[in-house]
A tleap script that builds the chain and sets N, CA, C and O, in Angstrom:
source leaprc.protein.ff14SB
mol = sequence {
  NMET SER HIE HIE HIE ASN SER ASN LYS ASN
  PRO ASP HIE LYS PRO THR ARG VAL ARG THR
  VAL LEU ASN GLU LYS GLN LEU HIE THR LEU
  ARG SER CYS TYR ASN ALA ASN PRO ARG PRO
  ASP ALA LEU MET LYS GLU GLN LEU VAL GLU
  MET THR GLY LEU SER PRO ARG VAL ILE ARG
  VAL TRP PHE GLN ASN LYS ARG CYS LYS ASP
  LYS LYS ARG SER ILE LEU MET LYS GLN MET
  GLN GLN GLN GLU LYS THR CLEU
}
set mol.1.N position { -260.346 181.517 -20.247 }
set mol.1.CA position { -259.439 180.473 -20.928 }
set mol.1.C position { -258.283 180.915 -21.200 }
set mol.1.O position { -257.973 181.151 -22.368 }
set mol.2.N position { -257.519 181.090 -20.276 }
set mol.2.CA position { -255.936 181.569 -20.806 }
set mol.2.C position { -255.223 180.425 -20.122 }
set mol.2.O position { -254.092 180.715 -19.732 }
set mol.3.N position { -255.830 178.587 -19.776 }
set mol.3.CA position { -254.829 177.657 -19.537 }
set mol.3.C position { -253.802 177.396 -20.978 }
set mol.3.O position { -254.167 177.103 -22.117 }
set mol.4.N position { -252.205 177.656 -20.369 }
set mol.4.CA position { -251.365 177.327 -21.726 }
set mol.4.C position { -251.004 175.412 -21.103 }
set mol.4.O position { -250.378 175.136 -20.079 }
set mol.5.N position { -251.548 174.507 -21.971 }
set mol.5.CA position { -250.846 173.630 -21.851 }
set mol.5.C position { -250.463 173.203 -23.441 }
set mol.5.O position { -250.991 173.240 -24.553 }
set mol.6.N position { -249.417 172.849 -22.926 }
set mol.6.CA position { -248.419 172.762 -24.381 }
set mol.6.C position { -248.347 171.111 -24.913 }
set mol.6.O position { -248.157 170.686 -26.052 }
set mol.7.N position { -248.666 170.073 -23.123 }
set mol.7.CA position { -248.686 169.261 -23.144 }
set mol.7.C position { -249.040 168.089 -24.521 }
set mol.7.O position { -248.405 167.227 -25.129 }
set mol.8.N position { -250.730 168.786 -24.562 }
set mol.8.CA position { -250.941 167.963 -25.742 }
set mol.8.C position { -251.799 168.786 -26.650 }
set mol.8.O position { -252.990 168.763 -26.958 }
set mol.9.N position { -250.298 169.855 -27.111 }
set mol.9.CA position { -250.761 170.790 -28.128 }
set mol.9.C position { -250.511 169.223 -29.684 }
set mol.9.O position { -251.350 168.768 -30.462 }
set mol.10.N position { -249.352 168.958 -29.547 }
set mol.10.CA position { -248.963 167.684 -30.421 }
set mol.10.C position { -249.218 166.588 -30.710 }
set mol.10.O position { -248.366 165.719 -30.527 }
set mol.11.N position { -250.773 166.195 -31.387 }
set mol.11.CA position { -251.115 164.180 -30.605 }
set mol.11.C position { -250.005 163.552 -31.028 }
set mol.11.O position { -249.907 162.495 -30.406 }
set mol.12.N position { -248.889 163.735 -31.990 }
set mol.12.CA position { -248.253 162.324 -32.294 }
set mol.12.C position { -246.764 162.337 -31.200 }
set mol.12.O position { -245.737 161.661 -31.245 }
set mol.13.N position { -247.175 163.331 -30.339 }
set mol.13.CA position { -245.919 163.721 -29.822 }
set mol.13.C position { -245.417 162.683 -28.963 }
set mol.13.O position { -246.254 162.191 -28.206 }
set mol.14.N position { -243.959 162.129 -28.891 }
set mol.14.CA position { -244.447 160.976 -27.833 }
set mol.14.C position { -243.668 161.432 -26.889 }
set mol.14.O position { -242.860 162.315 -27.179 }
set mol.15.N position { -243.743 160.951 -25.626 }
set mol.15.CA position { -243.282 161.244 -24.423 }
set mol.15.C position { -242.066 161.190 -24.337 }
set mol.15.O position { -241.620 160.065 -24.563 }
set mol.16.N position { -241.104 162.194 -24.026 }
set mol.16.CA position { -239.640 162.327 -23.890 }
set mol.16.C position { -238.859 161.034 -23.248 }
set mol.16.O position { -238.871 160.656 -22.077 }
set mol.17.N position { -238.202 160.494 -24.336 }
set mol.17.CA position { -237.564 159.108 -23.139 }
set mol.17.C position { -236.254 160.218 -22.690 }
set mol.17.O position { -235.586 161.129 -23.179 }
set mol.18.N position { -236.446 159.276 -21.133 }
set mol.18.CA position { -234.867 160.075 -20.752 }
set mol.18.C position { -233.773 159.297 -21.486 }
set mol.18.O position { -234.137 158.245 -22.013 }
set mol.19.N position { -232.561 159.632 -21.595 }
set mol.19.CA position { -231.724 159.508 -22.167 }
set mol.19.C position { -230.788 158.849 -21.241 }
set mol.19.O position { -230.314 159.525 -20.328 }
set mol.20.N position { -230.497 157.725 -21.357 }
set mol.20.CA position { -229.392 157.039 -20.257 }
set mol.20.C position { -228.481 157.337 -20.243 }
set mol.20.O position { -227.747 157.196 -21.221 }
set mol.21.N position { -228.049 157.963 -18.983 }
set mol.21.CA position { -226.383 158.259 -18.660 }
set mol.21.C position { -225.182 157.214 -18.078 }
set mol.21.O position { -224.771 156.742 -17.017 }
set mol.22.N position { -224.945 157.194 -19.375 }
set mol.22.CA position { -223.664 155.690 -18.381 }
set mol.22.C position { -222.544 156.794 -17.768 }
set mol.22.O position { -222.226 157.934 -18.109 }
set mol.23.N position { -222.090 155.850 -16.653 }
set mol.23.CA position { -221.133 156.358 -15.577 }
set mol.23.C position { -219.732 155.731 -16.249 }
set mol.23.O position { -219.853 154.964 -17.204 }
set mol.24.N position { -218.471 156.048 -15.763 }
set mol.24.CA position { -217.048 155.465 -16.523 }
set mol.24.C position { -217.110 154.259 -16.616 }
set mol.24.O position { -216.994 153.570 -17.629 }
set mol.25.N position { -217.325 153.905 -15.406 }
set mol.25.CA position { -216.858 151.998 -15.031 }
set mol.25.C position { -218.000 151.488 -16.465 }
set mol.25.O position { -217.399 150.957 -17.399 }
set mol.26.N position { -219.554 151.639 -16.634 }
set mol.26.CA position { -220.133 151.343 -17.831 }
set mol.26.C position { -219.422 151.420 -19.147 }
set mol.26.O position { -219.286 150.494 -19.946 }
set mol.27.N position { -218.876 152.963 -19.297 }
set mol.27.CA position { -218.418 152.876 -20.529 }
set mol.27.C position { -217.307 152.469 -20.617 }
set mol.27.O position { -217.083 152.143 -21.782 }
set mol.28.N position { -216.231 152.269 -19.786 }
set mol.28.CA position { -215.269 151.564 -19.797 }
set mol.28.C position { -215.586 149.792 -20.138 }
set mol.28.O position { -214.954 149.264 -21.053 }
set mol.29.N position { -216.478 149.073 -19.421 }
set mol.29.CA position { -216.888 147.619 -19.872 }
set mol.29.C position { -217.303 147.758 -20.997 }
set mol.29.O position { -216.752 146.947 -21.741 }
set mol.30.N position { -218.007 148.388 -21.507 }
set mol.30.CA position { -218.757 148.803 -23.129 }
set mol.30.C position { -217.509 148.711 -24.611 }
set mol.30.O position { -217.452 147.905 -25.539 }
set mol.31.N position { -216.640 149.923 -24.274 }
set mol.31.CA position { -215.581 149.615 -24.688 }
set mol.31.C position { -214.817 148.817 -24.567 }
set mol.31.O position { -214.595 148.408 -25.707 }
set mol.32.N position { -214.122 148.196 -23.756 }
set mol.32.CA position { -213.531 147.004 -23.821 }
set mol.32.C position { -213.800 146.342 -24.625 }
set mol.32.O position { -213.146 145.920 -25.579 }
set mol.33.N position { -215.072 146.144 -24.229 }
set mol.33.CA position { -215.752 144.550 -24.724 }
set mol.33.C position { -216.127 144.813 -26.684 }
set mol.33.O position { -216.290 143.897 -27.490 }
set mol.34.N position { -216.184 146.633 -27.052 }
set mol.34.CA position { -216.314 146.631 -28.378 }
set mol.34.C position { -214.817 146.557 -29.004 }
set mol.34.O position { -214.694 146.355 -30.212 }
set mol.35.N position { -213.734 146.715 -28.207 }
set mol.35.CA position { -212.167 146.525 -29.016 }
set mol.35.C position { -212.508 145.095 -29.053 }
set mol.35.O position { -212.710 144.746 -30.216 }
set mol.36.N position { -212.648 144.113 -28.176 }
set mol.36.CA position { -212.325 142.648 -27.980 }
set mol.36.C position { -213.321 142.777 -29.733 }
set mol.36.O position { -212.748 142.558 -30.801 }
set mol.37.N position { -214.726 143.136 -29.643 }
set mol.37.CA position { -215.720 142.420 -30.410 }
set mol.37.C position { -216.705 143.199 -31.053 }
set mol.37.O position { -217.812 142.661 -31.076 }
set mol.38.N position { -216.607 144.555 -31.697 }
set mol.38.CA position { -217.787 145.216 -32.252 }
set mol.38.C position { -219.299 144.492 -31.983 }
set mol.38.O position { -220.278 145.122 -31.585 }
set mol.39.N position { -219.289 143.426 -32.204 }
set mol.39.CA position { -220.528 142.727 -32.905 }
set mol.39.C position { -220.795 141.405 -31.782 }
set mol.39.O position { -220.675 140.226 -32.118 }
set mol.40.N position { -221.122 141.792 -30.600 }
set mol.40.CA position { -221.296 141.204 -30.057 }
set mol.40.C position { -221.953 140.427 -29.654 }
set mol.40.O position { -222.316 140.922 -28.587 }
set mol.41.N position { -222.535 139.227 -29.763 }
set mol.41.CA position { -223.584 137.958 -29.762 }
set mol.41.C position { -224.525 138.167 -28.957 }
set mol.41.O position { -224.466 139.267 -28.409 }
set mol.42.N position { -225.600 137.353 -28.604 }
set mol.42.CA position { -226.391 137.334 -27.540 }
set mol.42.C position { -225.597 137.186 -26.082 }
set mol.42.O position { -225.484 138.069 -25.233 }
set mol.43.N position { -225.154 136.027 -26.033 }
set mol.43.CA position { -224.172 135.144 -25.169 }
set mol.43.C position { -223.499 137.120 -24.285 }
set mol.43.O position { -223.780 137.692 -23.232 }
set mol.44.N position { -222.674 137.433 -25.349 }
set mol.44.CA position { -221.670 138.656 -24.970 }
set mol.44.C position { -222.716 139.775 -23.849 }
set mol.44.O position { -222.591 140.206 -22.703 }
set mol.45.N position { -223.871 139.918 -25.089 }
set mol.45.CA position { -224.582 141.241 -24.148 }
set mol.45.C position { -225.412 140.932 -23.202 }
set mol.45.O position { -226.018 141.809 -22.586 }
set mol.46.N position { -225.605 139.239 -22.872 }
set mol.46.CA position { -226.060 139.175 -21.748 }
set mol.46.C position { -225.145 139.316 -20.414 }
set mol.46.O position { -225.446 139.640 -19.266 }
set mol.47.N position { -224.432 139.102 -20.758 }
set mol.47.CA position { -223.045 139.174 -20.378 }
set mol.47.C position { -222.685 141.119 -19.549 }
set mol.47.O position { -222.570 141.441 -18.366 }
set mol.48.N position { -222.619 141.901 -20.715 }
set mol.48.CA position { -222.738 142.590 -20.666 }
set mol.48.C position { -223.763 143.740 -19.559 }
set mol.48.O position { -223.307 144.728 -18.984 }
set mol.49.N position { -225.131 143.278 -19.501 }
set mol.49.CA position { -226.157 143.782 -19.089 }
set mol.49.C position { -226.276 143.470 -17.489 }
set mol.49.O position { -226.876 144.214 -16.714 }
set mol.50.N position { -225.531 142.104 -17.058 }
set mol.50.CA position { -225.096 141.602 -15.685 }
set mol.50.C position { -224.303 142.532 -15.603 }
set mol.50.O position { -225.061 143.493 -15.466 }
set mol.51.N position { -223.037 143.015 -15.589 }
set mol.51.CA position { -222.257 143.567 -15.989 }
set mol.51.C position { -222.382 145.048 -15.602 }
set mol.51.O position { -221.674 145.622 -14.774 }
set mol.52.N position { -223.322 145.555 -16.275 }
set mol.52.CA position { -223.314 146.831 -16.425 }
set mol.52.C position { -224.181 146.948 -15.301 }
set mol.52.O position { -223.772 147.380 -14.224 }
set mol.53.N position { -225.403 146.573 -15.500 }
set mol.53.CA position { -226.830 146.309 -15.385 }
set mol.53.C position { -227.131 147.314 -15.753 }
set mol.53.O position { -227.126 148.074 -14.786 }
set mol.54.N position { -227.523 148.019 -16.991 }
set mol.54.CA position { -227.592 148.483 -17.942 }
set mol.54.C position { -228.876 147.304 -19.227 }
set mol.54.O position { -228.660 146.144 -19.577 }
set mol.55.N position { -229.731 147.927 -19.496 }
set mol.55.CA position { -230.695 147.439 -20.808 }
set mol.55.C position { -230.008 146.491 -21.560 }
set mol.55.O position { -228.783 146.396 -21.642 }
set mol.56.N position { -231.051 145.619 -22.244 }
set mol.56.CA position { -230.148 145.123 -23.259 }
set mol.56.C position { -229.936 146.061 -24.550 }
set mol.56.O position { -228.973 146.337 -25.265 }
set mol.57.N position { -231.466 146.461 -24.500 }
set mol.57.CA position { -231.750 147.715 -25.302 }
set mol.57.C position { -230.997 148.803 -25.629 }
set mol.57.O position { -230.935 149.044 -26.835 }
set mol.58.N position { -230.219 149.758 -24.649 }
set mol.58.CA position { -229.724 150.030 -24.185 }
set mol.58.C position { -228.189 150.404 -24.978 }
set mol.58.O position { -227.641 151.277 -25.652 }
set mol.59.N position { -227.892 148.677 -24.182 }
set mol.59.CA position { -226.555 147.994 -24.667 }
set mol.59.C position { -226.272 147.971 -26.124 }
set mol.59.O position { -225.227 148.350 -26.653 }
set mol.60.N position { -227.365 147.462 -26.738 }
set mol.60.CA position { -227.691 147.356 -28.041 }
set mol.60.C position { -227.353 148.633 -29.139 }
set mol.60.O position { -226.535 148.512 -30.051 }
set mol.61.N position { -228.295 150.120 -28.820 }
set mol.61.CA position { -228.077 151.122 -29.308 }
set mol.61.C position { -226.465 151.243 -28.747 }
set mol.61.O position { -225.803 151.790 -29.630 }
set mol.62.N position { -225.696 150.932 -27.656 }
set mol.62.CA position { -224.654 151.640 -28.122 }
set mol.62.C position { -223.546 150.949 -28.977 }
set mol.62.O position { -222.706 151.608 -29.589 }
set mol.63.N position { -223.579 149.894 -28.984 }
set mol.63.CA position { -222.822 148.914 -30.154 }
set mol.63.C position { -223.520 149.899 -31.593 }
set mol.63.O position { -222.874 150.366 -32.531 }
set mol.64.N position { -224.804 149.978 -31.386 }
set mol.64.CA position { -224.776 150.292 -32.807 }
set mol.64.C position { -224.291 151.488 -33.188 }
set mol.64.O position { -223.808 151.601 -34.314 }
set mol.65.N position { -224.353 152.803 -32.121 }
set mol.65.CA position { -223.968 153.938 -32.681 }
set mol.65.C position { -222.536 153.976 -32.827 }
set mol.65.O position { -221.901 154.662 -33.629 }
set mol.66.N position { -222.080 153.144 -31.943 }
set mol.66.CA position { -220.409 153.490 -31.796 }
set mol.66.C position { -219.933 152.907 -32.955 }
set mol.66.O position { -219.003 153.498 -33.502 }
set mol.67.N position { -220.475 151.566 -33.625 }
set mol.67.CA position { -220.127 151.154 -34.549 }
set mol.67.C position { -220.570 151.955 -35.666 }
set mol.67.O position { -219.768 152.104 -36.588 }
set mol.68.N position { -221.718 152.502 -35.746 }
set mol.68.CA position { -221.925 154.450 -36.845 }
set mol.68.C position { -220.350 154.632 -36.769 }
set mol.68.O position { -219.513 154.151 -37.533 }
set mol.69.N position { -220.160 155.401 -35.719 }
set mol.69.CA position { -219.265 156.511 -35.334 }
set mol.69.C position { -217.604 155.800 -35.561 }
set mol.69.O position { -216.521 156.309 -35.850 }
set mol.70.N position { -217.808 155.150 -35.428 }
set mol.70.CA position { -216.065 154.429 -36.083 }
set mol.70.C position { -216.133 154.733 -36.999 }
set mol.70.O position { -215.443 155.672 -37.395 }
set mol.71.N position { -217.342 153.834 -38.105 }
set mol.71.CA position { -217.582 153.528 -39.442 }
set mol.71.C position { -217.512 155.494 -39.996 }
set mol.71.O position { -216.803 156.209 -40.704 }
set mol.72.N position { -217.891 155.535 -39.725 }
set mol.72.CA position { -217.580 157.533 -39.790 }
set mol.72.C position { -216.402 157.939 -39.780 }
set mol.72.O position { -215.992 158.512 -40.789 }
set mol.73.N position { -215.649 157.784 -38.801 }
set mol.73.CA position { -214.074 158.381 -38.545 }
set mol.73.C position { -213.564 157.351 -39.217 }
set mol.73.O position { -212.655 157.900 -39.840 }
set mol.74.N position { -213.545 156.388 -39.466 }
set mol.74.CA position { -212.572 155.332 -40.800 }
set mol.74.C position { -212.882 156.366 -41.720 }
set mol.74.O position { -211.986 157.175 -41.958 }
set mol.75.N position { -214.139 156.515 -42.364 }
set mol.75.CA position { -213.942 156.999 -43.537 }
set mol.75.C position { -213.246 158.456 -43.819 }
set mol.75.O position { -212.523 158.828 -44.743 }
set mol.76.N position { -213.747 159.135 -42.661 }
set mol.76.CA position { -212.956 160.595 -42.501 }
set mol.76.C position { -211.384 160.599 -42.810 }
set mol.76.O position { -210.656 161.517 -43.189 }
set mol.77.N position { -211.056 158.979 -42.459 }
set mol.77.CA position { -209.289 159.514 -42.183 }
set mol.77.C position { -208.990 159.029 -43.264 }
set mol.77.O position { -207.995 159.550 -43.768 }
set mol.78.N position { -209.574 158.020 -43.983 }
set mol.78.CA position { -209.328 157.879 -45.315 }
set mol.78.C position { -209.356 159.156 -46.014 }
set mol.78.O position { -208.353 159.389 -46.689 }
set mol.79.N position { -210.259 160.021 -46.008 }
set mol.79.CA position { -210.645 160.934 -46.994 }
set mol.79.C position { -209.442 161.764 -46.626 }
set mol.79.O position { -208.683 161.829 -47.593 }
set mol.80.N position { -208.961 162.471 -45.498 }
set mol.80.CA position { -208.098 162.633 -44.940 }
set mol.80.C position { -206.400 162.814 -45.746 }
set mol.80.O position { -205.634 163.730 -46.046 }
set mol.81.N position { -206.452 161.293 -45.836 }
set mol.81.CA position { -205.447 160.792 -46.282 }
set mol.81.C position { -205.113 160.909 -47.630 }
set mol.81.O position { -203.991 161.110 -48.094 }
set mol.82.N position { -206.387 160.740 -48.348 }
set mol.82.CA position { -206.656 161.204 -49.745 }
set mol.82.C position { -206.145 162.386 -50.459 }
set mol.82.O position { -205.625 162.473 -51.571 }
set mol.83.N position { -206.475 163.493 -49.350 }
set mol.83.CA position { -206.335 165.236 -49.746 }
set mol.83.C position { -205.127 165.376 -49.467 }
set mol.83.O position { -204.478 166.197 -50.114 }
set mol.84.N position { -204.423 164.513 -48.293 }
set mol.84.CA position { -202.963 164.275 -48.200 }
set mol.84.C position { -201.892 164.228 -49.089 }
set mol.84.O position { -200.921 164.981 -49.020 }
set mol.85.N position { -202.055 163.347 -49.933 }
set mol.85.CA position { -201.386 162.917 -51.092 }
set mol.85.C position { -201.374 163.480 -52.450 }
set mol.85.O position { -200.367 163.495 -53.158 }
set mol.86.N position { -203.028 164.146 -52.946 }
set mol.86.CA position { -202.978 165.108 -53.660 }
set mol.86.C position { -202.461 166.585 -53.506 }
set mol.86.O position { -202.166 167.515 -54.256 }
set mol.87.N position { -202.493 166.366 -52.340 }
set mol.87.CA position { -201.451 167.995 -51.987 }
set mol.87.C position { -200.143 168.702 -52.476 }
set mol.87.O position { -199.801 169.777 -51.984 }
savepdb mol mol.pdb
quit
């Protein structure tokens, strides 16, 4: 009885979701839309779905992540500027 089945060792282990990999064209579309409008409305998202062929969920998550990253970056930039003044 030495069959190793790691698949169901962890009962609440969710099946690993395949991370959607975006190609350059899709990223370019999303980025340019983000630059114009970081918080696209439903209509804009619908257009992005059609343009990129991605699922609405992927687009929603991408914008969330991008806003989060931009926020962190701007906070870091502010901190760096503060540090430069105190030096």
